[in-house]
Every structure is written in structure tokens, then in C-alpha cells.
Phi, psi and omega in degrees: 000140178267133179256130177210170181243136178243131180249140174234130182222140177154194173298153186307312181297319179296315180297319178299316180296318179294319177297314180299319179297314180298312183292335179280344182247357180233138175270102183224163171243116180284124182267330184192151176231126183232102178271151170222144183245138174225109183062235180260008179257155178229145173240127179242125178253124179242105168287128184228153171253127177251139178297144176293142178294146178288134179272135179265135177279142180296140175084006178254000000 
């Protein structure tokens, strides 16, 4: 599994919509969620594990 971090930043509703869109189109396991607020904006950091792509054998 590949480990990476995905960031979402914006107004709370915008960040929520972007997170939902990302999570509905990617097969990931969220390991932790860390929000931080600055004024009316929020930044959400999601460390995620993504499954390794299946390797195709030549000639099949």
C-alpha cells in the first residue's frame, strides 16, 4: 500500500464537498484526520493508504 497525504482547504462547506468527492472516487483507508482553522477557512489533512495497482502479466 502506498501512503500519501491529501489536503483540502477552503470554507468549511467547500472543504467538506471536496473531501466527499475525493472519498467517493478513491478507494482509500483514512488513517487520521487533522483539521486546522484560520479565520473562516479550514485545512484538512488526510494521511491515506491507497491500494497498489494490480500488475498485468504480459501475454494475458
